[in-house]
C-alpha positions in Angstrom: -2.2 57.0 76.1 -0.4 53.9 76.6 3.3 54.2 76.3 5.0 51.3 73.4 6.6 49.7 76.4 3.4 49.3 78.1 2.4 47.2 74.9 5.3 45.4 74.7 5.0 44.4 78.2 1.0 43.3 77.6 2.4 40.9 74.7 0.3 42.6 72.3 0.8 44.7 69.6 0.9 48.3 69.8 -3.0 49.7 68.6 -4.2 46.7 69.5 -8.5 46.9 70.4 -8.5 46.4 74.2 -8.3 49.9 76.0 -6.7 48.2 79.4 -3.4 46.8 78.0 -1.1 46.9 80.6 2.4 45.9 82.3 3.3 44.0 84.8 1.8 43.8 87.8 2.1 46.0 90.4 3.4 45.1 93.9 4.8 47.8 95.4 1.6 47.3 98.2 2.3 44.3 98.8 5.4 44.9 101.4 3.6 47.7 103.3 1.2 45.3 104.2 2.4 42.1 105.0 4.5 44.4 107.1 1.5 46.3 109.2 0.1 42.3 108.9 3.7 40.7 110.4 3.3 43.6 113.6 0.1 43.4 114.5 -0.1 39.6 115.2 3.4 39.9 117.0 1.7 43.0 118.6 -1.1 41.3 119.8 1.2 38.6 121.6 3.4 40.9 123.8 2.7 43.5 126.1 1.6 47.4 125.4 4.8 48.4 126.3 6.7 46.4 124.0 4.5 47.0 121.3 4.5 50.7 121.4 8.9 50.4 121.3 8.5 48.0 118.5 6.0 50.9 116.6 8.3 53.9 117.8 11.6 52.0 116.2 9.9 51.5 113.1 8.7 55.0 112.9 12.2 56.4 113.6 13.9 53.8 111.1 11.9 55.5 108.6 12.7 58.9 109.3 15.7 58.0 109.3 15.4 56.4 105.6 13.5 59.2 104.5 16.0 61.9 105.6 19.0 60.4 104.9 18.7 60.9 101.0 18.1 64.7 101.3 21.1 64.9 103.6 23.2 63.0 101.2 22.0 65.4 98.2 22.6 68.4 100.2 26.4 67.5 100.9 27.3 66.7 97.5 25.1 69.3 95.7 28.1 71.8 96.3 30.6 69.0 95.1 31.5 69.9 90.8 32.6 66.0 90.5 29.1 64.5 92.2 26.8 66.9 90.2 28.6 65.5 87.2 28.4 61.9 88.1 24.9 62.5 89.0 23.7 64.5 85.7 20.7 62.4 84.7 19.2 62.6 87.9 19.0 58.6 88.3 21.4 57.2 90.7 19.7 59.6 93.6 16.0 58.9 91.8 16.8 55.1 92.0 17.8 55.7 95.7 15.5 57.6 96.4 12.5 55.1 95.4 14.2 52.3 97.4 14.5 54.7 100.7 11.3 55.7 99.9 9.5 52.5 99.9 11.7 50.5 102.6 10.4 53.7 104.9 6.6 53.0 103.9 7.0 49.3 104.8 8.5 50.7 108.1 6.0 53.3 108.7 3.2 50.6 107.5 4.7 48.1 110.0 4.9 51.1 112.8 0.8 51.4 112.4 0.0 48.2 112.7 2.4 47.5 116.2 0.6 50.7 117.1 -3.0 49.7 116.2 -2.7 46.2 117.9 -1.0 47.6 120.9 -3.4 50.3 121.8 -6.5 47.6 121.3 -4.5 45.2 123.1 -4.3 47.6 125.5 -7.5 48.6 125.6 -9.1 44.8 126.0 -6.1 44.7 128.9 -7.7 47.8 130.8 -10.3 47.5 133.6 -11.6 45.5 136.1 -12.7 43.0 134.2 -9.6 40.8 133.2 -8.5 41.2 136.8 -11.9 39.9 138.2 -12.0 37.0 135.7 -8.6 35.8 137.0 -10.2 35.2 140.5 -13.7 33.4 138.6 -15.4 36.5 139.9 -19.5 36.5 139.9 -20.8 40.0 138.9 -23.8 41.6 137.4 -23.2 43.8 133.9 -24.8 45.5 131.4 -23.7 45.0 128.0 -24.4 45.3 124.2 -24.7 42.0 122.4 -22.2 43.0 119.5 -23.0 39.1 117.6 -25.7 36.4 116.7 -25.8 33.9 119.0 -24.2 30.4 118.2 -24.0 27.1 119.0 -20.8 25.3 120.4 -20.9 21.9 118.8 -20.4 19.0 121.2 -17.3 17.6 122.3 -16.4 14.3 124.5 -14.9 14.7 127.4 -14.3 11.4 129.0 -17.1 9.7 129.3 -19.7 12.3 128.8 -20.2 14.9 126.0 -19.9 18.4 126.7 -23.4 20.1 126.8 -24.4 22.7 123.2 -24.1 26.0 124.6 -24.9 29.5 123.1 -21.7 31.9 122.9 -22.6 35.8 122.0 -19.7 38.3 121.6 -20.9 41.2 124.1 -19.1 44.8 125.4 -19.7 45.6 129.1 -20.7 48.9 129.3 -21.2 48.8 133.5 -19.9 46.0 135.8 -21.2 46.0 139.2 -18.9 44.3 141.3 -18.7 41.7 144.2 -18.2 44.6 146.6 -20.9 46.7 144.6 -18.6 49.0 143.2 -20.1 50.2 139.9 -17.7 50.8 137.0 -18.8 52.3 133.0 -16.5 50.9 130.7 -16.5 49.0 127.2 -14.6 46.0 127.7 -15.2 42.8 124.7 -16.5 39.6 126.3 -17.6 36.7 125.2 -20.8 35.3 127.2 -21.4 31.7 127.4 -24.9 30.6 128.1 -25.3 27.1 129.0 -28.6 25.1 128.0 -31.9 26.1 129.7 -35.3 25.8 130.0 -35.1 29.8 127.7 -32.7 28.7 125.3 -34.7 29.7 122.5 -35.4 33.4 123.4 -31.7 33.9 124.2 -31.1 32.2 120.5 -33.3 35.0 119.1 -31.2 38.2 120.7 -30.0 40.4 117.8 -26.8 42.4 117.9 -26.9 45.9 119.2 -29.5 44.8 121.9 -28.6 45.6 125.9 -29.0 43.0 128.4 -28.3 43.0 132.1 -26.7 39.6 133.0 -25.3 38.2 136.3 -22.9 35.2 136.0 -19.2 34.4 136.7 -16.3 35.8 134.7 -13.5 33.6 133.6 -10.0 34.3 131.8 -9.9 33.4 127.9 -9.2 30.3 126.8 -5.9 31.4 125.4 -3.6 34.7 125.0 -3.8 37.3 122.8 -7.6 37.0 121.9 -9.6 39.7 121.6 -12.1 39.1 124.5 -10.8 40.1 128.0 -13.0 37.3 129.6 -15.3 35.0 129.5 -18.7 35.4 131.0 -21.0 32.5 131.8 -24.4 32.4 132.5 -27.3 29.9 132.3 -30.5 29.8 130.4 -33.0 28.7 133.0 -34.1 32.1 132.8 -35.0 34.5 129.8 -32.6 37.6 128.7 -32.9 40.8 130.6 -33.2 43.2 127.7 -32.9 46.8 128.7 -32.0 48.2 125.5 -33.8 47.1 122.2 -31.8 46.4 118.8 -31.5 49.1 116.2 -33.8 49.8 113.6 -31.0 48.0 110.9 -30.1 45.3 113.0 -34.1 44.6 113.5 -34.3 44.9 109.9 -31.5 43.1 109.0 -32.6 40.1 111.3 -35.9 40.3 109.4 -34.7 39.8 106.8 -33.1 36.7 107.7 -36.0 35.1 109.3 -37.9 35.6 106.6 -35.1 33.3 104.6 -35.7 30.5 107.4 -39.1 30.7 107.0 -39.1 30.3 103.4 -36.8 27.8 103.3 -38.8 25.4 106.1 -40.7 23.7 103.2 -37.6 22.4 102.2 -35.8 18.8 102.6 -33.5 18.4 105.6 -30.3 19.0 104.3 -31.6 22.3 102.6 -33.5 23.6 104.8 -30.2 23.7 106.8 -27.5 25.0 103.8 -29.9 27.9 102.1 -29.4 30.5 105.0 -26.1 29.4 105.5 -25.1 29.7 101.8 -26.8 33.2 101.4 -26.0 34.5 105.3 -24.1 32.4 107.1 -26.9 31.0 109.5 -25.5 28.0 110.4 -28.3 27.0 113.1 -29.7 24.3 111.3 -26.7 22.6 110.5 -26.2 19.4 111.9 -22.6 18.0 113.1 -23.0 15.0 110.5 -23.2 17.6 107.5 -20.9 19.8 108.7 -18.3 16.8 108.8 -18.9 15.7 105.3 -18.6 19.5 104.3 -15.3 19.4 106.6 -14.1 16.6 104.9 -14.3 17.9 101.3 -13.0 21.5 101.9 -16.6 23.1 101.4 -16.8 24.4 104.5 -16.1 27.7 103.5 -19.6 27.4 101.3 -20.9 27.3 105.2 -19.8 31.0 106.1 -19.9 34.0 104.1 -17.4 34.5 101.3 -16.6 37.3 99.1 -17.9 34.7 96.1 -21.7 35.6 97.5 -21.0 39.0 96.8 -19.0 38.8 93.8 -21.9 36.8 92.2 -24.1 39.4 92.8 -22.0 42.0 91.3 -21.2 39.7 88.2 -24.9 39.6 87.9 -25.5 43.2 87.8 -22.7 44.0 85.4 -21.4 40.5 83.9 -17.6 39.2 83.6 -14.6 41.9 84.9 -13.0 41.5 81.3 -15.7 43.3 79.1 -16.9 46.2 81.7 -15.4 48.8 79.6 -16.6 47.3 76.6 -19.5 48.3 74.3 -20.5 44.2 74.3 -20.3 44.5 78.0 -23.0 41.9 79.6 -25.3 42.4 83.1 -28.6 43.6 84.2 -26.6 47.4 84.0 -26.7 47.7 80.4 -29.9 46.0 79.9 -31.4 48.7 81.9 -29.4 51.3 80.4 -27.8 51.9 83.5 -24.0 54.3 82.9 -20.9 52.6 84.6 -20.5 55.2 86.9 -24.2 55.0 88.7 -23.6 51.2 88.1 -20.4 51.2 90.4 -22.8 53.2 92.9 -24.8 50.5 92.7 -22.6 47.9 93.5 -21.6 49.7 96.5 -25.0 50.0 97.4 -25.1 46.5 97.0 -22.0 45.7 99.1 -23.2 48.1 102.1 -26.5 46.2 102.5 -24.7 42.5 102.1 -22.7 43.5 105.1 -25.7 44.4 107.1 -28.1 41.5 106.6 -24.9 39.4 106.8 -24.1 41.4 110.1 -20.9 43.6 110.6 -18.6 40.6 111.6 -14.9 40.2 111.1 -15.5 37.6 108.0 -18.2 39.3 106.7 -16.0 42.4 106.7 -13.4 40.3 104.9 -16.1 39.4 102.3 -16.9 43.1 101.7 -13.2 43.8 101.3 -12.8 40.5 98.4 -16.4 41.9 97.1 -15.1 45.3 96.1 -12.0 43.8 95.0 -14.2 42.3 91.9 -16.5 45.7 91.8 -13.1 47.5 91.2 -12.6 44.7 88.3 -15.9 45.3 86.9 -15.6 49.0 87.1 -12.1 49.8 85.5 -12.0 46.1 83.5 -8.3 46.1 84.9 -7.4 42.6 86.1 -3.9 43.4 87.0 -4.9 46.6 89.3 -6.4 44.0 91.9 -3.2 42.6 93.3 -3.0 46.3 94.6 -6.5 46.8 95.6 -5.9 43.2 97.8 -2.9 44.5 99.6 -4.6 47.8 100.1 -7.7 45.8 101.7 -5.5 43.7 103.9 -4.0 47.2 105.1 -6.8 48.7 106.2 -8.8 46.0 107.6 -5.4 44.7 109.6 -5.6 48.7 111.2 -9.4 48.7 111.5 -8.9 45.2 113.3 -5.6 44.2 114.5 -7.4 40.9 115.8 -7.5 40.0 112.2 -3.5 39.2 112.0 -4.0 36.7 113.9 -7.4 34.9 112.1 -6.9 31.5 110.6 -9.9 32.7 108.4 -8.5 36.4 107.5 -5.5 34.3 106.5 -7.3 31.6 104.3 -9.6 34.4 102.7 -6.5 36.5 101.5 -5.0 33.6 100.2 -7.6 32.1 98.5 -8.2 35.8 96.6 -4.5 35.7 95.8 -4.1 33.0 93.9 -7.3 33.2 92.1 -5.4 36.6 91.1 -2.2 35.2 90.5 -1.9 31.8 90.1 -5.4 30.8 88.5 -4.5 33.0 85.1 -1.7 31.1 84.9 -3.0 28.0 85.3 -6.0 28.6 82.8 -3.7 29.2 80.0 -1.3 26.5 80.8 -4.2 24.3 80.4 -6.0 26.3 77.4 -2.6 25.2 75.7 -2.9 22.1 75.8 -6.6 22.0 74.4 -8.4 22.2 77.6 -12.0 24.2 77.2 -11.8 27.9 78.4 -14.4 27.5 80.6 -13.5 24.2 82.5 -9.6 25.2 82.4 -10.8 28.6 84.3 -12.9 26.3 87.1 -9.9 23.5 87.2 -7.0 26.5 87.5 -9.3 28.3 90.2 -9.6 25.3 91.8 -6.6 24.3 92.1 -5.0 27.6 92.8 -6.9 28.1 95.3 -6.6 24.5 97.3 -2.6 24.4 96.5 -2.3 27.6 98.7 -4.9 27.1 101.4 -4.0 23.5 101.8 -1.2 24.0 104.2 -3.5 26.6 107.0 -5.6 23.8 106.8 -3.3 21.1 108.2 -2.6 23.2 111.3 -6.1 23.4 111.8 -6.8 19.9 111.2 -4.1 17.5 110.7 -5.6 15.8 107.4 -5.4 16.5 104.1 -8.6 16.6 102.1 -8.0 13.9 98.4 -11.4 15.5 97.2 -11.5 18.5 97.8 -10.6 20.0 93.9 -12.9 17.7 92.2 -15.8 18.3 95.2 -15.1 22.0 94.6 -15.7 21.5 90.8 -18.5 19.6 91.3 -20.4 22.2 93.8 -18.7 25.3 91.9 -21.6 25.4 89.3 -24.6 24.8 91.9 -23.6 27.8 94.3 -24.3 30.8 91.9 -27.6 30.0 91.2 -28.5 28.9 94.9 -26.9 32.5 95.9 -29.0 34.0 93.3 -32.2 32.6 93.9 -31.4 32.6 97.9 -30.9 36.6 98.1 -34.1 36.9 95.6 -36.0 34.7 98.7 -34.7 36.8 101.4 -35.6 40.2 99.3 -39.1 38.8 98.4 -40.1 37.6 102.0 -40.9 40.6 103.7 -43.8 41.3 100.7 -44.5 38.0 99.9 -44.3 34.7 101.7 -45.6 33.1 98.9 -42.9 34.0 96.2 -40.6 33.3 99.0 -41.2 29.8 99.2 -41.1 29.1 95.6 -37.9 30.6 95.4 -36.4 28.9 97.8 -38.1 25.3 96.4 -36.0 26.3 93.5 -32.9 26.8 95.3 -33.5 24.0 97.4 -31.9 21.9 93.9 -29.2 23.5 93.9 -28.5 23.6 97.2 -29.7 19.7 97.5 -27.4 19.0 95.2 -24.0 20.6 96.8 -25.2 18.4 99.7 -25.5 15.6 98.2 -22.1 16.2 96.3 -20.6 17.0 100.5 -22.1 13.8 101.5 -20.9 11.5 98.5 -16.8 12.6 98.9 -17.0 12.5 102.2 -18.6 9.0 102.3 -15.4 7.6 99.7 -12.9 5.1 101.9 -10.1 7.9 100.9 -11.5 11.0 101.2 -9.3 12.4 104.3 -5.4 11.4 104.4 -3.4 11.7 107.9 -1.1 14.6 107.7 1.4 15.9 110.4 -0.2 19.3 112.0 1.5 22.2 113.2 3.5 24.5 111.3 5.9 21.5 110.3 3.8 19.5 108.6 2.3 22.8 106.8 5.6 23.1 105.9 6.1 20.1 104.3 3.2 20.0 102.1 4.2 23.5 100.8 7.3 22.3 100.0 6.0 19.1 98.5 3.3 21.5 96.6 6.0 23.6 95.3 8.0 21.1 94.3 5.1 19.7 91.9 4.1 22.5 90.5 7.5 23.3 89.2 7.5 20.1 87.7 4.4 20.2 86.2 5.3 21.2 83.2 7.8 18.6 82.8 5.4 15.8 83.9 3.2 17.0 81.3 5.3 16.0 78.8 5.3 12.7 80.0 1.7 11.4 79.9 1.8 7.8 80.8 3.2 9.0 84.3 0.2 11.9 84.7 -1.9 8.9 84.4 -0.2 6.9 86.5 -0.1 9.3 88.9 -4.3 10.1 88.4 -5.2 6.3 88.5 -3.2 6.2 91.7 -4.9 9.0 93.1 -8.3 7.2 92.5 -7.2 4.1 93.7 -6.3 6.1 97.0 -9.5 7.9 97.3 -11.8 4.6 96.5 -9.4 2.3 98.4 -11.2 -1.0 97.3 -10.9 -3.6 99.9 -9.2 -5.9 97.8 -6.2 -3.4 96.7 -5.8 -2.2 100.0 -5.5 -5.5 102.2 -2.0 -6.1 99.5 -0.8 -2.9 99.7 -1.4 -2.6 103.6 -1.8 -6.0 104.7 -5.0 -4.8 106.5 -7.4 -6.3 107.4 -5.8 -9.4 107.9 -7.2 -12.6 105.7 -9.9 -14.5 107.8 -10.1 -11.8 110.5 -12.4 -13.0 113.1 -12.9 -9.6 115.5 -11.4 -6.4 115.3 -10.6 -4.0 118.0 -10.4 -0.5 116.2 -8.8 2.2 116.9 -10.9 5.2 117.9 -8.8 6.7 120.9 -10.2 7.1 124.7 -13.3 4.7 123.5 -14.5 1.3 122.8 -15.7 0.3 119.2 -15.5 -3.8 117.8 -16.7 -5.5 115.0 -17.2 -9.5 115.0 -17.2 -10.9 111.3 -20.5 -11.8 110.3 -20.0 -12.9 106.6 -18.9 -11.2 103.4 -19.1 -7.7 104.1 -21.1 -8.2 106.8 -20.1 -7.6 110.6 -22.0 -7.0 114.0 -20.2 -3.8 115.3 -20.4 -3.6 119.6 -19.9 0.7 120.6 -18.7 2.9 118.2 -16.0 5.1 120.1 -16.4 9.0 120.9 -15.5 10.1 117.1 -18.1 9.2 113.6 -15.1 9.8 111.5 -12.7 6.9 113.4 -15.3 4.3 113.2 -16.5 4.9 110.1 -13.2 4.8 109.0 -12.7 1.5 110.4 -15.8 -0.1 109.4 -14.1 0.9 105.7 -10.8 -0.7 106.0 -13.2 -4.0 106.9 -15.3 -3.5 103.9 -18.6 -3.4 106.4 -22.0 -2.7 104.6 -23.9 -4.3 106.5 -24.4 -4.9 109.7 -27.3 -6.7 111.1 -27.0 -5.6 114.9 -25.2 -3.1 116.4 -24.7 -3.1 119.9 -24.3 0.0 122.3 -23.1 -1.7 125.6 -24.1 1.4 128.0 -24.9 4.8 127.1 -21.4 6.5 127.9 -19.9 9.5 125.3 -16.9 7.6 124.3 -19.1 4.2 123.6 -22.0 6.2 121.5 -21.3 9.5 120.1 -19.7 7.5 117.2 -23.3 6.1 116.6 -23.3 8.7 113.0 -20.1 7.4 111.7 -21.5 3.7 112.1 -24.8 4.3 110.8 -23.1 6.0 107.3 -23.5 4.4 104.5 -24.5 0.9 105.6 -27.3 -1.2 106.1 -28.4 -1.6 109.9 -30.9 -3.5 110.8 -31.3 -3.3 114.6 -29.5 -1.0 117.5 -29.4 -2.7 120.8 -28.7 -1.3 123.7 -28.3 -1.5 127.7 -31.9 -1.2 129.7 -30.4 1.7 131.8 -30.9 5.2 129.9 -28.3 6.5 131.7 -26.8 9.4 131.0 -30.4 10.2 129.8 -28.8 13.2 127.4 -26.5 10.3 125.4 -29.6 7.8 125.8 -32.0 10.2 123.8 -28.9 11.4 121.3 -28.9 7.5 120.6 -32.8 7.0 120.4 -32.4 10.7 117.8 -29.8 9.4 115.7 -31.6 5.8 115.2 -34.6 7.8 114.3 -32.9 9.9 111.9 -31.5 7.0 110.2 -34.9 4.7 110.3 -32.8 2.1 112.9 -35.0 0.1 115.4 -34.2 0.5 119.0 -33.9 -2.8 121.5 -33.4 -3.5 124.6 -30.4 -6.2 125.7 -32.0 -9.0 127.8 -30.1 -11.5 130.4 -29.3 -14.4 128.9 -30.5 -13.7 125.7 -29.1 -15.6 122.9 -28.7 -14.9 118.9 -26.8 -16.6 115.9 -25.6 -14.3 112.8 -23.8 -16.3 110.4 -20.2 -18.1 112.1 -21.4 -15.6 115.1 -23.3 -17.1 118.5 -23.7 -15.3 121.4 -25.0 -14.6 124.9 -26.3 -11.6 127.1 -24.3 -12.6 130.4 -24.8 -9.1 131.9 -26.7 -7.2 133.4 -28.4 -10.2 135.3 -31.7 -10.5 136.3 -32.3 -11.9 139.8 -34.8 -14.8 140.7 -37.9 -12.1 140.2 -36.6 -10.6 137.2 -35.7 -7.3 138.6 -32.1 -6.4 138.1 -29.3 -6.3 140.8 -29.4 -2.8 142.7 -25.4 -2.6 141.8 -26.3 -1.9 138.2 -29.1 0.7 138.9 -27.3 3.8 139.2 -23.7 3.5 137.4 -23.8 3.3 134.0 -20.9 1.5 133.6 -21.9 -1.4 135.9 -25.0 -1.6 133.6 -23.3 -2.9 130.2 -23.8 -5.1 128.3 -21.4 -8.3 128.9 -21.2 -11.3 125.5 -19.6 -14.2 125.7 -18.9 -15.0 121.9 -18.3 -18.1 119.9 -16.8 -17.7 116.4 -15.8 -21.1 115.1 -13.5 -22.3 117.9 -12.6 -18.7 119.1 -14.5 -17.7 122.4 -14.1 -14.1 123.3 -15.8 -12.4 126.7 -16.6 -8.6 125.8 -16.9 -6.9 129.3 -17.6 -3.2 128.2 -17.1 -0.9 131.2 -17.8 -3.1 133.9 -16.5 -1.9 137.7 -15.5 -4.6 140.3 -18.8 -4.5 141.6 -20.7 -5.9 138.5 -17.5 -8.2 137.6 -17.8 -9.5 141.2 -22.4 -10.0 140.4 -21.4 -11.3 137.0 -18.9 -14.2 138.3 -21.5 -14.9 141.3 -24.2 -15.1 138.3 -22.1 -17.5 136.0 -19.7 -19.4 138.7 -18.5 -22.0 136.0 -17.8 -19.1 133.5 -14.8 -21.2 130.4 -11.8 -19.8 130.1 -11.8 -17.4 126.7 -9.4 -17.1 124.0 -9.1 -13.3 123.6 -10.8 -10.6 126.6 -12.2 -6.9 125.9 -10.7 -5.8 129.0 -13.4 -3.8 131.2 -13.3 0.1 130.9 -10.0 0.3 128.9 -7.7 -1.4 131.1 -8.3 0.9 134.5 -6.8 -0.4 137.4 -10.6 -1.4 138.9 -10.4 -5.3 137.8 -11.3 -8.0 139.9 -8.3 -10.4 140.1 -10.3 -13.4 140.5 -12.9 -12.4 137.4 -9.3 -12.2 135.8 -8.2 -15.3 137.0 -11.5 -17.4 136.2 -11.5 -16.0 132.0 -7.6 -16.6 131.5 -7.3 -15.2 128.3 -5.0 -16.1 126.0 -5.5 -12.4 123.9 -6.5 -9.6 126.5 -7.3 -6.6 124.2 -7.2 -3.1 125.6 -8.7 0.3 123.7 -7.7 3.5 124.8 -6.4 6.6 123.6 -3.0 7.9 123.4 -2.0 9.9 126.1 -4.9 9.8 127.6 -5.6 11.6 131.0 -6.9 9.0 133.0 -3.4 6.8 133.3 -5.2 3.9 130.8 -4.0 1.1 130.9 -3.2 1.1 134.9 0.2 -0.9 135.2 -1.1 -3.2 137.8 -3.9 -4.3 135.3 -1.7 -5.3 132.6 1.0 -7.0 135.2 -1.8 -8.9 136.2 -3.0 -9.5 133.1 0.4 -10.7 131.6 0.8 -12.6 134.6 -2.1 -15.0 134.1 -0.8 -16.2 130.4 -2.2 -13.6 128.5 -1.0 -11.1 125.4 -1.8 -7.8 125.7 -2.4 -5.9 122.8 -3.9 -2.2 123.2 -4.8 0.4 120.5 -2.4 3.7 122.0 0.7 1.7 121.0 -0.3 -0.9 118.2 -3.8 0.7 116.8 -6.4 -1.3 115.5 -5.9 -4.8 116.2 -7.1 -8.2 114.5 -7.6 -11.8 115.8 -7.5 -14.4 113.4 -7.7 -18.4 113.8 -8.2 -20.2 116.9 -6.6 -22.9 119.3 -3.0 -23.4 118.3 -3.4 -21.1 115.2 -5.0 -18.1 117.4 -2.8 -14.8 116.3 -3.5 -11.1 117.0 -1.9 -8.4 114.7 -1.6 -4.5 115.1 -2.2 -1.8 112.4 0.7 0.3 114.2 
């Protein structure tokens, strides 16, 4: 029976109808869980000996604490004064409780350090790490432990890294270069380079046995859970030596059925439904992923505890009514007892882990889901904090590598916020007359964002200003999409037609989620730059804490709150006139802007109100999109790509996003072939025609008038040999007039092509603005620089780029010729205004 003290602590009168009135939150398991977590994280970064020493020291300290009170009690027992002083036993009871708790913390720390030390030592043992240091070629028999996943293309200099397949695996049998055969169990990451048999590699299931020949390499970072990276290629199909288990085959067939059932949906829904239900993101395009990232909705693309919670909620209903006569959900309607309901919920959790793959993220999701199951089964909200702590403790001891996982940290922080902060914030909102359901949703989204945002800053160096509203708008569609998606998955093996119908209905809420992500990401101020690393995280955490602590005081001043909300809305919408007044950017009557896109090129020529001709798009869609937003460009009559190097074309999706682009013009040399194909594929998706640029071609758009100077054709109409092999030398070069302003845009021309162009146009006039070729590299033709004699020389290059751009001698040559040099790595985006005596350039540092 509950004591009066418990009822008093619960805030309700004795005898209230709620059968589970509770006292303060039980936090006793929190310190042991944090101790094990911290110890495991530290031990993974040290040697096995250091981990063992730390574990022994913690264990010895714990035993000392446990033995201390017993010794004191034994000594004091024979003393009459001590016996009188402790007659009630309370001082010793308090001492015993405190020391026991401290000893428990130390023992958990010892267990965490020991588990991490053993796992780390196991990873570092055997011949694999040594062979990896020598980049040795080996033959291995291994067992796949994860589904294949694709890497995202990244721009490295002028090329884009190819999309590879990654597989987690354990080497069971290793044949070294000398023929030595070793049996072992060492975790590795298999990297499969693109090849003709890539589709067969992508269909591999966990537990499949393979024989692979490849080259070992050390892991990228110290303290990883893998001993090496085993590189191979997909030119040949995988050599399977053991079929996957029946369980994995069944799970794979279920996931495949969901993918097939969603084939008839539109592109976004087809990509998102498998990702939302089982974490299959193989169809999610980089652009859609970036939109989810900008709006902090990426947790919907990974399997999370919310998925399982929704299924359990459907089974039993709200946790608060789980033990009451009016409890809701399918279970009471079907006459299922509470105990049997809990068993069914456990079975659902087990099936969830199997279907969604028993990887770390899925295990985290199952743990969080089982916490929800505990709430549903007991109706005890405050018992969830000890349950979360216990889950953390058990998971860290089971898999110490989770202690260094950002995903695990975010999962625990979000769950903790929902259990602690969200109920209080919801109550506060309801006291201010916010409807209960809306208050709960607002509090949950705000609490999760508040605690997770500092960790996101460490990873991304940015803060999403639209995360909370986008999560609120998406939240209402997550439950129906998840339930219908799981229903389609379960029905597909029996009736594909029924599964397709369910997927069709699920496509509506899934499409809504995609629309929320794309719309939120398209807002000009969706993201704000923030200092990265743990310093930036600490700064954001301090500011968030200060805001939360002052929230009650601010709520008394509605005008202050209204002004803050208005400021946030303006920061997100960033209307160009207001932005120009506040920041001075872009300057009035700008004619040309060189965007700051890092190590790459992206430029804009003003062609009227909200209209601009774009020349190159840089390496990052996000950066060029931001530049065009700041300039207020919504219409692009022509988008010119000077050549197909990745640092000039990979940002194309960002330039197309939310804008009306009439045509894309390119050079005639389709090299590199993969980047040329990327441009054509992206243009086709956006229904934008691609046309080649011709030598001598002249165009006029608004105030702009330009001529294509290069690539130049000879008298027979053939392109000179100097540009047939080298993409840089095939760069489309423009001579542009904008009112009284003249510009020469050289792309990435190298000296041979620069000299060829000068021979073709010996009477090249002096220009006001020169876009310096190839990011200001040392390879420039001085005769061309002397002929152009620019007044302003603009160089686009990235901060601390590894190529030394711009070269000191190039800058000196330009300065000696009378040019004023501006560069994006120090000046930021550069805008040119005026002409003649009024010619000016301004950087946005």
